[in-house]
C-alpha positions as CSV (number, residue, x, y, z in Angstrom):
1,M,3.1,11.6,-19.7
2,L,3.1,12.0,-16.5
3,G,0.0,13.4,-15.9
4,N,-1.5,10.4,-18.1
5,A,0.5,8.1,-16.0
6,E,-1.1,9.7,-13.0
7,F,-4.4,9.6,-14.1
8,S,-4.2,6.3,-15.6
9,Y,-3.6,4.5,-11.8
10,N,-5.6,6.8,-9.8
11,N,-8.7,5.6,-12.2
12,L,-7.7,1.4,-11.8
13,A,-9.5,-1.0,-9.3
14,H,-7.3,-1.7,-6.8
15,A,-6.9,-5.1,-5.6
16,I,-7.8,-4.8,-2.2
17,T,-10.8,-2.1,-2.3
18,G,-12.0,-2.8,-5.5
19,V,-12.5,0.2,-6.7
20,S,-9.8,3.3,-7.9
21,P,-8.0,5.8,-5.5
22,F,-9.6,8.9,-7.0
23,F,-13.4,6.7,-6.4
24,A,-12.3,6.4,-3.1
25,L,-11.5,9.7,-2.2
26,Y,-14.5,11.7,-3.7
27,S,-16.8,9.0,-4.5
28,Y,-17.5,8.9,-8.6
29,H,-15.4,8.5,-11.2
30,P,-13.8,11.5,-13.1
31,N,-15.4,12.5,-16.1
32,T,-13.4,12.0,-18.6
33,G,-15.3,13.4,-21.4
34,H,-16.8,10.5,-23.2
35,F,-20.2,10.5,-21.7
36,I,-21.5,13.1,-21.5
37,K,-25.1,14.3,-21.9
38,E,-27.1,16.5,-23.4
39,E,-29.3,16.7,-20.3
40,V,-29.5,15.7,-17.3
41,P,-33.1,13.7,-16.7
42,E,-34.7,15.8,-14.1
43,G,-34.8,13.8,-10.7
44,D,-31.0,12.4,-11.3
45,I,-28.9,15.3,-9.6
46,L,-28.1,14.0,-5.8
47,T,-28.7,16.9,-2.9
48,A,-25.5,18.2,-0.6
49,R,-27.0,15.9,2.3
50,E,-27.8,12.6,0.0
51,R,-24.5,13.0,-1.3
52,G,-22.1,13.8,1.9
53,E,-24.3,10.5,3.3
54,E,-22.9,8.7,-0.3
55,M,-19.4,9.6,0.8
56,V,-19.9,8.6,4.2
57,E,-21.1,5.7,3.6
58,M,-18.3,4.3,1.0
59,R,-15.3,5.5,3.7
60,K,-16.9,3.1,6.0
61,T,-16.6,0.4,3.4
62,L,-13.2,0.9,2.1
63,G,-12.5,1.3,5.7
64,E,-13.5,-2.1,6.5
65,Q,-12.0,-3.5,3.8
66,L,-8.7,-2.1,4.4
67,L,-9.0,-3.6,8.2
68,N,-9.7,-7.6,6.8
69,A,-7.2,-6.6,4.6
70,A,-4.3,-5.4,6.9
71,E,-5.5,-8.9,9.3
72,Y,-4.8,-10.9,6.4
73,Q,-1.2,-10.2,5.6
74,S,-0.3,-10.1,9.6
75,K,-2.1,-13.7,9.8
76,W,0.6,-14.5,6.9
77,Y,3.6,-12.5,8.4
78,N,2.7,-13.9,12.0
79,K,3.1,-17.3,10.4
80,K,6.2,-17.0,9.5
81,H,7.5,-14.3,11.5
82,K,10.2,-15.2,13.7
83,T,11.3,-12.8,16.8
84,M,15.3,-12.5,17.5
85,L,17.0,-11.7,20.1
86,Y,20.3,-10.2,20.1
87,T,22.7,-9.6,22.5
88,L,25.6,-6.9,22.7
89,K,28.1,-9.5,21.5
90,D,26.4,-10.1,18.4
């Protein structure tokens, strides 16, 4: 049962990135067996170089989205945050 929960979590799209953790790491969705084709049409298979370039581009995009999210969150945190100074008697 824990395996199913982990699989489900890793395949749900994250609110910030818009993609699942699995997709963010591997740049493709795992094969669940529901959409298996008998034959792969010629020309649809990526070469290793194309696959690598696709992964690099996806990670750049995810990095930008995470930085934007961090900036957004820090803006609201900094707006309400008050620096507390303490003395030895406190």
